[in-house]
C-alpha positions in Angstrom: 19.4 109.6 111.2 17.9 111.1 108.1 19.3 111.4 104.6 20.1 108.9 101.9 19.6 105.2 102.7 22.7 103.1 102.2 23.0 101.1 99.0 21.4 97.7 99.8 24.6 96.1 98.5 26.5 97.5 101.5 26.9 95.6 104.8 28.3 97.2 108.0 30.1 95.0 110.4 32.7 95.2 113.2 36.3 95.9 112.0 38.6 92.8 112.1 42.4 92.6 112.0 42.2 91.1 108.5 40.6 94.4 107.3 43.9 96.2 108.2 45.4 96.6 104.7 42.1 97.9 103.2 41.4 100.2 106.2 44.8 101.8 106.0 44.6 102.1 102.1 41.3 104.0 102.5 42.8 106.1 105.3 45.7 107.0 103.0 43.4 107.8 100.1 41.6 110.3 102.4 44.9 111.8 103.7 46.1 112.2 100.1 43.2 114.6 99.4 44.6 117.2 101.9 41.1 117.7 103.2 40.8 114.9 105.8 43.4 115.4 108.5 46.6 117.2 109.5 48.2 113.7 109.1 49.8 113.0 105.8 50.6 109.3 106.2 48.4 106.6 107.6 49.8 104.9 110.7 50.9 101.3 110.8 48.2 98.8 111.8 49.8 98.4 115.2 49.6 102.2 115.8 46.0 102.4 114.5 44.9 99.4 116.6 46.6 100.8 119.8 45.0 104.2 119.4 41.3 103.3 118.5 38.7 102.2 120.9 38.1 98.5 120.3 34.3 98.4 120.8 33.4 101.1 118.2 35.2 100.2 115.0 33.2 99.3 112.0 33.7 98.8 108.3 31.2 99.0 105.5 31.8 96.4 102.8 30.2 95.1 99.7 27.5 92.6 100.8 28.4 90.2 98.0 31.6 88.2 98.1 34.4 89.0 98.3 33.0 91.8 100.4 35.6 94.5 99.7 35.8 97.1 102.5 34.5 100.5 101.2 34.8 102.6 104.3 35.5 102.6 108.1 34.7 104.4 111.3 36.5 104.4 114.6 37.1 106.5 117.7 39.5 107.6 120.3 38.8 108.7 123.8 38.9 112.5 124.2 40.6 112.2 127.6 41.5 109.6 130.1 39.9 111.6 132.9 36.8 109.8 134.2 34.6 112.8 133.8 35.1 112.5 130.0 34.4 108.7 129.8 31.3 109.4 127.8 33.0 111.6 125.2 34.8 110.3 122.0 36.2 111.8 118.9 35.6 109.8 115.7 36.9 109.6 112.2 35.1 108.2 109.2 36.6 107.5 105.8 35.1 106.3 102.5 37.0 105.0 99.5 36.7 107.4 96.5 34.8 104.9 94.3 32.2 104.2 96.9 31.2 107.9 97.7 27.6 108.7 97.1 26.4 105.2 98.0 25.4 106.0 101.5 28.5 104.3 103.0 29.3 107.2 105.4 25.7 107.4 106.6 25.5 103.6 107.2 28.8 103.8 109.1 27.6 106.7 111.3 24.3 105.0 112.0 26.0 101.9 113.3 28.6 103.9 115.2 26.0 106.1 116.9 24.0 103.0 117.9 27.1 101.3 119.3 28.3 104.3 121.3 24.8 105.1 122.7 24.4 101.4 123.8 27.8 101.8 125.6 26.7 105.0 127.5 28.7 107.5 125.3 26.8 110.8 125.4 29.0 113.0 123.1 30.7 112.2 119.8 32.9 115.0 118.5 34.9 115.5 115.3 37.1 118.2 113.7 36.6 118.7 110.0 38.3 121.1 107.6 35.7 123.7 106.4 36.6 122.8 102.8 35.4 119.2 103.3 31.8 120.2 102.6 30.7 116.6 101.9 31.8 115.5 105.4 30.1 118.5 107.0 26.9 117.7 105.2 27.1 114.0 106.2 27.5 114.9 109.9 24.7 117.5 109.9 22.3 114.9 108.5 23.4 112.5 111.4 22.5 115.2 114.0 25.9 116.8 114.6 26.0 120.5 115.2 28.8 123.0 114.7 30.2 124.1 118.1 32.6 126.5 116.5 35.6 127.1 114.3 39.1 126.8 115.6 40.9 129.2 113.4 44.5 128.5 112.2 44.6 125.4 114.4 47.5 123.9 112.6 49.7 123.9 109.5 49.4 121.4 106.7 51.8 121.5 103.8 52.9 125.0 105.0 49.4 126.4 105.1 47.4 127.4 108.2 44.1 125.4 108.4 40.9 126.1 110.3 38.9 123.2 111.8 35.2 123.1 112.3 34.4 121.5 115.6 31.3 119.3 115.5 29.5 117.3 118.2 26.5 115.1 118.6 24.9 114.9 121.9 22.9 111.6 122.5 19.3 112.2 123.2 19.3 108.7 124.8 22.3 108.8 127.2 21.7 111.3 129.9 
């Protein structure tokens, strides 16, 4: 992955249940922007935990104690059909005060390494076109635009387009 190196004061590690409150707060911060998702309220931890793949959840935290969580990344399977077992859809969220420190890049790098080690060949995501920082982050990580799904859904009474991105692993064939 090219682009900005993560701040050396950031450590990426697997997400733990005790990260729940901070992960959900960061999620809600992103949702509150109106540029992250069609969702408007973060789920409960139980709902989040049940929906996300267990093996590919990471947080980026301050390396120095107390190690406050600054961002997270996780994925859901695209389908339960066996032919799609190597395809996931991911989400990455960074708290507002940590933006510009390379948190998103560090999370994506760890996530890509984890998914490739597990035989996942395609990572996809849907991003609102107005979320230019996320689109840039993903382009630097090797994602390509597959297309734009026009008027895919309504958020706060307005139709929203979604840019469909994917990253095909050069290692998993």
